[in-house]
N, C-alpha and C positions, 0 to 999 in steps of 0.2 A: 348695279353700278354700270354706267355707260362705258363702252369699250374705249380704252385709251385715257380715261379720266383717272387721274391719280389724286388720292386724298392724303393730305399730310395733317395728321392729328397728333396730339400730345407732343408737339414740337415747341410749345410755348411761343409760337408766332402769333402775330395779329391776323385777324381775318376781316376782309372787306366784304360787306354784304350790301347788296342793292335789291330792293323789291319795289314793285309798282302796285298801285291799287287796281282792282278788277276793271278791265277795259280802259285802263288809264284814266279813270274818273277822278275828279278832284275832291275826293272824300276828306282830304286833310287841309282844305282851303280855309276853314274857319279856326279861330283861336281856340274854341272849345274842343274841336276835333283834335287839334294838335296837342292840347293839354291832356286829353284822355289818352292819346298815344304815348305821350311822355310818361304819364303815371303808370301805364301798363308796362312800358319798357323798363322802368325802374323796378317794378315788382318782379318782372322776369329776371332782370339783372341780379337782383338780390337773391332770388330763389336759386338760380344756377351758379352764382358766384363768379361772374365774369366782369371784367373791367370794360367800361365804355369809354374809349379814348376820344372818339369824335363821332358826331352824327349831324345829319342835315335832314330836316323834314320839309319837303316841298308839297305843293297841293296834290300831286298825283304819284309821288314816289319818295323813297327814303334811302339814305346812304348811312351805313353804320361801319365803324372801325372798332372791333371788339377783340378782347383777349379770349383765349380758350377758357371754358368753365373750370373753376377750381374743384368743383364737386364731381366725383366719378359717376358715370351713368348708372352703373350697377347699384351704387349707394342710393341714387335718386329713385330708382325703380323700387328698391327694397323699402325705402322710406314711404313712398307713395302707397305701396301695397300695405304696409303697416297701418297707415292712416285710414285707408279704405276699410280695413277689418276692424279698427277701433270704433268707427262710426256705425258698424252694423249692430252693435249692442244698443245704440241709441234709437234705432228704428223700431225695435220690437216693443 
């Protein structure tokens, strides 16, 4: 963690997230690209159990206002580990 950077988690506050596309390229300029982003965002939102209060998708960047995830990280890792081992039997 960077010196002087404080992280406030498990406070039930909203988090504002902004990210840009690689080299600020307009990867989200088309309707199909934005639709794919929204579908993926919904899948991730459902998986982690956070609320999406607001979002803006622009051609080269995105703004999100989200809640903290309802699912505990340890529970997520345990569940993912369990699913990974369940699928090992199918491979043989």
